ROSE-4610 file (N, C-alpha, C; in Angstrom, 1 decimal, always signed):
// ROSE-4610
residu = [M/M/M/N/N/N/Q/Q/Q/R/R/R/L/L/L/R/R/R/T/T/T/T/T/T/I/I/I/L/L/L/E/E/E/L/L/L/A/A/A/R/R/R/E/E/E/R/R/R/G/G/G/P/P/P/D/D/D/K/K/K/T/T/T/I/I/I/C/C/C/P/P/P/S/S/S/D/D/D/A/A/A/A/A/A/R/R/R/A/A/A/I/I/I/G/G/G/G/G/G/D/D/D/D/D/D/W/W/W/R/R/R/D/D/D/L/L/L/M/M/M/D/D/D/D/D/D/A/A/A/R/R/R/D/D/D/V/V/V/A/A/A/R/R/R/S/S/S/L/L/L/A/A/A/R/R/R/E/E/E/G/G/G/L/L/L/V/V/V/D/D/D/V/V/V/T/T/T/Q/Q/Q/K/K/K/G/G/G/D/D/D/A/A/A/L/L/L/D/D/D/P/P/P/D/D/D/A/A/A/A/A/A/W/W/W/R/R/R/G/G/G/P/P/P/I/I/I/R/R/R/I/I/I/R/R/R/I/I/I/R/R/R]
num = [1/1/1/2/2/2/3/3/3/4/4/4/5/5/5/6/6/6/7/7/7/8/8/8/9/9/9/10/10/10/11/11/11/12/12/12/13/13/13/14/14/14/15/15/15/16/16/16/17/17/17/18/18/18/19/19/19/20/20/20/21/21/21/22/22/22/23/23/23/24/24/24/25/25/25/26/26/26/27/27/27/28/28/28/29/29/29/30/30/30/31/31/31/32/32/32/33/33/33/34/34/34/35/35/35/36/36/36/37/37/37/38/38/38/39/39/39/40/40/40/41/41/41/42/42/42/43/43/43/44/44/44/45/45/45/46/46/46/47/47/47/48/48/48/49/49/49/50/50/50/51/51/51/52/52/52/53/53/53/54/54/54/55/55/55/56/56/56/57/57/57/58/58/58/59/59/59/60/60/60/61/61/61/62/62/62/63/63/63/64/64/64/65/65/65/66/66/66/67/67/67/68/68/68/69/69/69/70/70/70/71/71/71/72/72/72/73/73/73/74/74/74/75/75/75/76/76/76/77/77/77/78/78/78/79/79/79/80/80/80]
x = [+4.9/+6.0/+5.2/+5.3/+4.8/+3.8/+2.5/+1.9/+2.0/+2.5/+3.4/+4.3/+4.9/+5.8/+4.7/+3.9/+3.0/+2.1/+1.8/+0.9/+1.8/+2.9/+3.7/+4.5/+4.6/+5.1/+4.1/+3.0/+1.8/+1.6/+1.7/+1.1/+2.8/+3.8/+4.7/+4.6/+4.5/+4.5/+3.2/+2.3/+0.9/+1.4/+1.9/+2.1/+3.1/+4.1/+5.1/+4.3/+3.3/+2.3/+3.5/+2.5/+2.9/+4.0/+4.3/+5.5/+7.2/+7.0/+8.3/+8.1/+9.3/+9.5/+10.1/+10.0/+10.8/+11.7/+12.2/+13.1/+12.9/+12.9/+12.3/+12.8/+14.0/+14.7/+13.9/+12.7/+12.1/+11.1/+10.5/+9.7/+10.4/+11.4/+12.1/+12.6/+12.8/+13.3/+12.2/+11.1/+9.5/+9.3/+10.0/+9.3/+10.2/+11.2/+12.1/+13.5/+13.3/+14.0/+15.8/+16.3/+18.0/+18.1/+16.9/+17.5/+16.9/+16.4/+16.0/+16.2/+18.0/+18.4/+17.9/+17.7/+17.0/+15.8/+15.1/+13.9/+14.1/+15.2/+15.4/+15.1/+15.5/+14.9/+13.2/+12.8/+11.5/+10.4/+11.2/+10.8/+10.6/+11.8/+12.0/+10.8/+10.7/+9.6/+7.9/+7.8/+6.4/+6.2/+7.6/+7.2/+7.0/+7.9/+7.7/+5.9/+5.5/+4.1/+3.0/+3.6/+2.4/+2.7/+4.0/+4.1/+3.0/+3.3/+2.3/+0.9/+0.4/-1.0/-1.2/-0.4/-0.8/-0.9/-0.8/-0.4/+0.4/+1.9/+3.2/+3.8/+4.9/+6.0/+7.2/+8.0/+9.2/+10.0/+11.0/+11.7/+13.0/+14.1/+15.3/+15.8/+16.6/+17.1/+16.0/+14.7/+13.6/+12.6/+13.3/+12.3/+11.7/+10.5/+9.6/+10.3/+10.1/+11.0/+9.7/+9.9/+9.1/+9.1/+7.9/+8.0/+8.4/+8.4/+8.7/+10.2/+10.6/+12.2/+13.2/+14.4/+15.3/+15.8/+15.8/+16.6/+17.7/+18.7/+19.8/+19.9/+20.6/+20.9/+20.1/+19.8/+18.8/+17.7/+16.7/+15.1/+14.4/+13.4/+12.8/+11.1/+10.4/+8.9/+8.3/+7.0/+6.3/+4.8/+3.9/+2.6/+2.1/+0.9/+0.4/-0.6]
y = [-8.2/-7.4/-7.3/-9.0/-8.9/-7.6/-7.8/-7.1/-5.1/-5.2/-3.8/-3.2/-4.1/-4.2/-4.1/-4.9/-4.9/-3.7/-2.9/-1.7/-0.7/-0.6/+0.6/+0.3/-0.8/-0.6/-0.2/-0.7/-0.1/+1.3/+1.9/+3.2/+3.8/+3.5/+4.6/+4.7/+3.1/+3.5/+4.0/+4.1/+4.9/+6.1/+6.7/+8.1/+8.7/+7.7/+8.2/+8.0/+7.1/+7.1/+6.0/+5.4/+4.7/+5.0/+6.1/+6.8/+6.5/+6.6/+6.5/+5.4/+4.8/+3.6/+4.0/+3.0/+2.8/+1.4/+1.8/+0.7/+0.2/-1.3/-1.7/-1.4/-0.7/+0.3/+1.2/+1.5/+2.5/+2.6/+0.8/+0.6/+0.2/-0.7/-1.2/-0.1/+1.2/+2.1/+2.8/+2.8/+3.6/+2.6/+1.6/+1.1/+0.1/+0.2/-0.8/+0.1/+1.5/+2.2/+2.0/+2.0/+1.9/+0.0/-0.6/-2.0/-2.2/-1.0/-1.4/-2.8/-2.8/-3.4/-5.0/-5.3/-6.9/-6.8/-6.2/-6.1/-6.4/-6.1/-6.2/-7.5/-8.3/-9.9/-9.9/-9.4/-9.8/-8.4/-7.5/-6.5/-7.1/-7.7/-8.4/-9.2/-9.8/-11.0/-10.7/-9.5/-9.2/-8.5/-7.5/-7.1/-8.1/-9.8/-10.4/-10.9/-11.1/-11.4/-10.3/-9.2/-7.9/-8.2/-8.4/-8.3/-10.1/-10.9/-11.8/-11.7/-11.1/-10.3/-9.6/-8.6/-7.7/-6.4/-6.3/-4.8/-4.2/-4.6/-3.6/-4.5/-3.8/-4.3/-4.5/-5.5/-5.2/-5.1/-4.2/-3.9/-4.1/-4.0/-3.9/-2.8/-2.1/-1.5/-1.0/-0.4/-0.2/-1.2/-2.7/-3.7/-4.5/-4.6/-5.9/-7.1/-7.4/-8.9/-9.8/-11.0/-12.3/-12.7/-12.2/-12.5/-13.9/-15.1/-16.1/-16.9/-15.5/-16.0/-15.8/-16.0/-15.2/-14.1/-13.6/-12.1/-12.0/-11.1/-11.0/-9.3/-8.9/-7.2/-6.3/-5.2/-3.8/-4.2/-3.7/-4.1/-3.0/-2.4/-1.2/-1.5/-1.2/-1.4/-0.3/-0.7/+0.5/-0.1/+0.8/+0.7/+0.6/-0.4/-0.7/+0.2]
z = [+10.7/+10.1/+8.7/+8.1/+6.5/+6.0/+7.2/+6.8/+6.7/+7.6/+7.8/+6.6/+6.0/+4.8/+3.5/+3.3/+2.3/+2.5/+3.5/+3.6/+3.1/+3.8/+3.6/+1.9/+1.2/-0.2/-0.7/-0.7/-1.4/-1.4/-0.4/+0.0/-0.6/-0.5/-0.6/-2.6/-3.0/-4.3/-4.7/-4.2/-4.6/-4.5/-3.5/-3.5/-4.7/-5.0/-6.2/-7.5/-7.6/-8.8/-9.9/-11.0/-11.9/-12.6/-12.5/-13.3/-12.8/-11.5/-10.6/-10.0/-8.9/-8.4/-6.7/-6.1/-4.7/-4.7/-3.5/-3.1/-2.3/-2.4/-0.9/+0.5/+0.5/+1.5/+1.9/+0.7/+1.5/+2.6/+2.4/+3.2/+4.7/+4.1/+5.1/+6.3/+5.6/+6.5/+7.6/+6.5/+7.1/+8.3/+8.6/+9.3/+10.5/+9.9/+10.8/+11.5/+11.4/+11.8/+11.9/+13.1/+12.8/+12.3/+12.4/+12.1/+10.6/+9.7/+8.7/+7.7/+8.0/+7.2/+7.1/+8.4/+8.9/+8.1/+7.5/+7.0/+5.3/+4.9/+3.3/+2.9/+3.1/+2.6/+2.5/+3.6/+3.9/+2.6/+2.9/+1.8/+0.6/+0.2/-1.6/-1.5/-0.6/-0.4/-0.9/+0.2/+0.0/-1.6/-1.8/-3.6/-4.6/-4.1/-5.2/-4.8/-3.6/-3.5/-4.0/-4.1/-4.5/-6.1/-6.2/-8.2/-8.7/-8.0/-8.1/-8.2/-7.4/-7.3/-8.3/-9.0/-10.0/-9.4/-8.2/-7.8/-8.1/-8.1/-8.6/-9.5/-10.4/-11.2/-10.0/-10.2/-10.0/-10.9/-10.9/-12.1/-11.6/-12.7/-12.9/-13.9/-13.8/-14.9/-16.0/-15.0/-16.0/-16.7/-16.4/-17.3/-16.3/-16.4/-15.1/-15.1/-14.2/-13.3/-13.9/-13.9/-13.6/-12.1/-11.1/-9.9/-9.4/-10.6/-10.1/-10.4/-11.0/-11.8/-10.4/-10.3/-9.6/-9.7/-8.8/-9.0/-8.3/-9.2/-8.6/-8.4/-7.5/-7.5/-7.1/-7.4/-6.8/-8.0/-6.7/-7.6/-7.1/-8.1/-7.6/-7.8/-7.1/-7.1/-7.8/-8.7/-9.1/-9.1/-8.7/-8.3/-10.1/-10.0/-11.6/-11.6]
């Protein structure tokens, strides 16, 4: 499931481009159907991994977050 989330996050973020962001729920909804909420923690974890790899920025209120810091609240994902 994490590989599907990874692929979906990257595809959606690339489609939006570096000037726009996606929500982790966009990827969870794309592959989870009615059970998308069950995938939210995994989607956030995958986003963190992608940020560590330098493929995406994870943002909050427009500011990039440290992928190794604790996050609280809503996040957005932007392709690099």
